[in-house]
ROMARTOR-181407 format. One line per 4 residues: number of its first residue (from 1); their letters; for each residue x, y, z of N, C-alpha, C. Coordinates in nm, 3 decimals, padded with zeros to 5 digits. Atoms other than C-alpha are relative to their C-alpha. Example, Ala and Ser with C-alpha at 12.3 -4.5 7.8 and 13.67 -1.06 7.14 Angstrom:
BEGIN
1	as	00.089 -00.119 00.000 01.230 -00.450 00.780 00.090 00.120 00.000  -00.082 -00.119 -00.006 01.367 -00.106 00.714 -00.077 00.109 00.073
END
This chain:
BEGIN
1	mria	00.081 -00.139 00.025 -00.011 00.005 00.005 00.103 00.107 -00.017  -00.058 -00.107 -00.007 00.130 00.335 -00.102 -00.058 00.136 00.087  00.083 -00.103 -00.112 00.048 00.599 00.181 00.102 00.145 -00.037  -00.072 -00.141 -00.020 00.130 01.011 00.186 -00.045 00.052 00.101
5	icdn	00.039 -00.087 -00.118 00.150 01.218 00.479 00.036 00.130 -00.033  -00.035 -00.157 00.018 00.152 01.596 00.430 -00.043 00.058 00.105  00.013 -00.086 -00.097 00.194 01.790 00.717 00.127 00.088 00.038  -00.126 -00.054 -00.012 00.413 02.050 00.818 00.063 -00.004 00.156
9	nyns	-00.050 00.016 -00.150 00.483 01.943 01.159 00.083 -00.142 -00.030  -00.052 00.149 -00.016 00.764 01.675 01.167 -00.031 -00.104 00.091  00.049 00.098 -00.121 00.678 01.539 01.510 -00.132 -00.049 -00.059  00.121 00.073 00.084 00.317 01.461 01.332 00.038 -00.102 -00.109
13	iknl	-00.020 00.098 00.112 00.456 01.295 01.041 00.082 -00.120 00.070  -00.022 00.115 -00.093 00.670 01.075 01.282 -00.080 -00.071 00.083  00.107 00.063 -00.111 00.392 01.001 01.516 -00.077 -00.081 -00.103  00.087 00.102 00.101 00.182 00.886 01.201 00.070 -00.095 -00.039
17	kkei	-00.081 00.148 00.066 00.442 00.660 01.063 00.022 -00.092 00.093  -00.025 00.128 -00.123 00.509 00.486 01.358 -00.125 -00.096 00.031  00.119 00.091 -00.042 00.138 00.399 01.408 -00.015 -00.080 -00.121  00.014 00.080 00.126 00.095 00.325 01.054 00.075 -00.132 00.001
21	yeys	-00.136 00.075 00.025 00.424 00.110 01.037 -00.050 -00.132 00.127  00.060 00.094 -00.099 00.303 -00.070 01.359 -00.115 -00.080 -00.028  00.116 00.050 00.035 -00.042 -00.131 01.257 00.020 -00.110 -00.151  -00.046 00.084 00.131 00.086 -00.291 00.899 00.084 -00.107 00.072
25	nqnk	-00.091 00.104 -00.013 00.356 -00.514 01.063 -00.123 -00.106 00.085  00.105 00.107 -00.063 00.067 -00.651 01.305 -00.110 -00.056 -00.074  00.086 00.065 00.059 -00.176 -00.718 01.034 00.061 -00.057 -00.132  -00.059 00.042 00.090 00.093 -00.826 00.785 -00.006 00.072 -00.147
29	leav	00.005 -00.086 00.102 00.069 -00.545 00.554 00.120 00.052 -00.043  -00.111 -00.063 00.003 00.320 -00.367 00.350 -00.042 00.118 -00.033  -00.002 -00.140 00.036 00.363 00.003 00.363 00.106 00.055 -00.045  -00.130 -00.110 00.074 00.549 00.254 00.131 -00.072 00.123 00.075
33	idsf	00.064 -00.157 -00.022 00.512 00.594 00.325 00.111 00.123 -00.054  -00.050 -00.081 00.002 00.606 00.895 00.216 -00.031 00.151 00.041  00.044 -00.093 -00.064 00.605 01.241 00.354 00.036 00.117 -00.057  00.041 -00.143 00.065 00.558 01.604 00.249 -00.029 00.100 00.087
37	ttgk	00.010 -00.123 -00.072 00.559 01.926 00.425 -00.116 00.102 -00.076  00.104 -00.122 00.043 00.354 02.130 00.182 -00.109 -00.108 -00.144  00.103 00.043 00.112 00.051 02.057 -00.075 00.086 -00.021 -00.105  -00.037 00.020 00.142 00.270 02.144 -00.352 00.095 -00.120 -00.029
41	elin	-00.100 00.133 00.015 00.535 01.871 -00.262 -00.069 -00.118 -00.050  00.118 00.110 -00.002 00.250 01.620 -00.255 -00.037 -00.007 -00.163  00.037 00.000 00.143 00.121 01.746 -00.623 00.106 -00.064 -00.070  -00.143 00.027 00.099 00.464 01.730 -00.767 00.018 -00.102 00.014
45	snin	-00.052 00.134 00.018 00.519 01.397 -00.659 -00.040 -00.077 -00.120  00.043 00.092 00.120 00.315 01.261 -00.936 -00.021 -00.145 00.014  00.012 00.091 -00.063 00.266 00.961 -00.743 -00.134 -00.072 00.058  00.127 00.012 -00.038 -00.073 00.774 -00.722 00.022 -00.073 00.150
49	ynli	-00.004 00.050 -00.127 -00.113 00.684 -00.351 -00.151 -00.068 00.037  00.095 00.058 -00.070 -00.367 00.439 -00.192 -00.106 00.076 00.126  00.059 -00.080 -00.132 -00.418 00.668 00.117 00.077 00.124 00.027  -00.068 -00.162 00.002 -00.333 01.028 00.197 -00.020 00.083 00.109
53	fiey	00.042 -00.050 -00.118 -00.324 01.153 00.506 00.023 00.199 00.021  -00.032 -00.134 00.035 -00.328 01.570 00.495 -00.066 00.063 00.099  00.034 -00.076 -00.096 -00.330 01.812 00.781 -00.125 00.102 -00.067  00.095 -00.091 00.052 -00.625 02.024 00.729 00.024 00.182 -00.006
57	slps	-00.055 -00.150 -00.011 -00.481 02.365 00.837 00.133 00.005 -00.089  -00.130 -00.038 00.077 -00.171 02.329 00.628 -00.018 00.137 -00.078  00.007 -00.121 00.066 -00.095 02.666 00.518 -00.014 00.013 -00.170  -00.012 00.009 00.144 -00.027 02.549 00.135 -00.111 -00.084 -00.037
61	inaf	00.105 00.052 00.045 -00.339 02.350 00.145 -00.104 00.085 -00.032  00.066 -00.126 -00.007 -00.527 02.662 00.221 00.018 00.098 -00.093  -00.027 -00.049 00.100 -00.346 02.836 -00.018 -00.055 -00.038 -00.137  00.025 00.074 00.103 -00.416 02.585 -00.296 -00.171 -00.054 00.005
65	gipl	00.128 00.041 -00.031 -00.793 02.515 -00.161 -00.053 -00.116 -00.081  00.102 00.075 00.088 -01.050 02.352 -00.381 00.077 -00.082 -00.082  -00.052 00.038 00.146 -00.811 02.298 -00.704 00.085 -00.129 00.078  -00.101 00.137 -00.074 -00.563 02.067 -00.450 -00.096 -00.116 00.001
69	lfti	00.038 00.110 -00.016 -00.840 01.852 -00.358 -00.085 -00.088 -00.108  00.031 00.066 00.154 -00.956 01.811 -00.726 00.126 -00.083 -00.060  -00.134 00.063 00.058 -00.594 01.719 -00.808 -00.004 -00.136 00.073  -00.048 00.152 -00.096 -00.575 01.417 -00.547 -00.132 -00.038 00.014
73	sywt	00.145 00.055 -00.040 -00.947 01.346 -00.569 00.004 -00.159 -00.081  00.036 00.128 00.073 -00.876 01.040 -00.793 00.073 -00.121 00.069  -00.041 00.097 -00.096 -00.654 00.873 -00.517 -00.122 -00.079 00.067  00.078 00.107 -00.057 -00.817 00.559 -00.340 -00.067 00.090 00.111
77	cfia	00.082 -00.063 -00.117 -00.896 00.774 -00.016 00.104 00.089 00.075  -00.049 -00.137 -00.014 -00.838 01.113 00.119 -00.043 00.002 00.149  00.041 -00.005 -00.112 -00.825 01.161 00.484 00.072 00.134 00.071  -00.042 -00.105 -00.046 -00.796 01.533 00.628 -00.030 00.004 00.132
81	slds	00.016 00.008 -00.154 -00.739 01.590 00.994 00.045 00.133 00.095  -00.039 -00.129 -00.067 -00.733 01.925 01.210 00.071 -00.090 00.159  -00.073 00.063 -00.143 -00.486 01.851 01.502 -00.064 00.110 00.094  00.038 -00.035 -00.099 -00.642 01.968 01.832 00.115 00.108 00.068
85	s	-00.079 -00.085 -00.044 -00.344 02.139 01.939 00.046 00.174 -00.032
END
């Protein structure tokens, strides 16, 4: 499974990667995870992901707005999260 994480907080990326790898190992799944700190990096990767985690309040996501969501909408699953901190 190809997974992308897009967040400008390196600790959030590190923690989410750890959780995904733990889950993958427990369930005998193969996960390849790429991380990005801006929405532009994600778009420019030109990789088709099965699962995408994006920080909802990421400045570059807000700058791209709706066009970014349409660009990534052909991927299998899109998850936006809003960190409560």
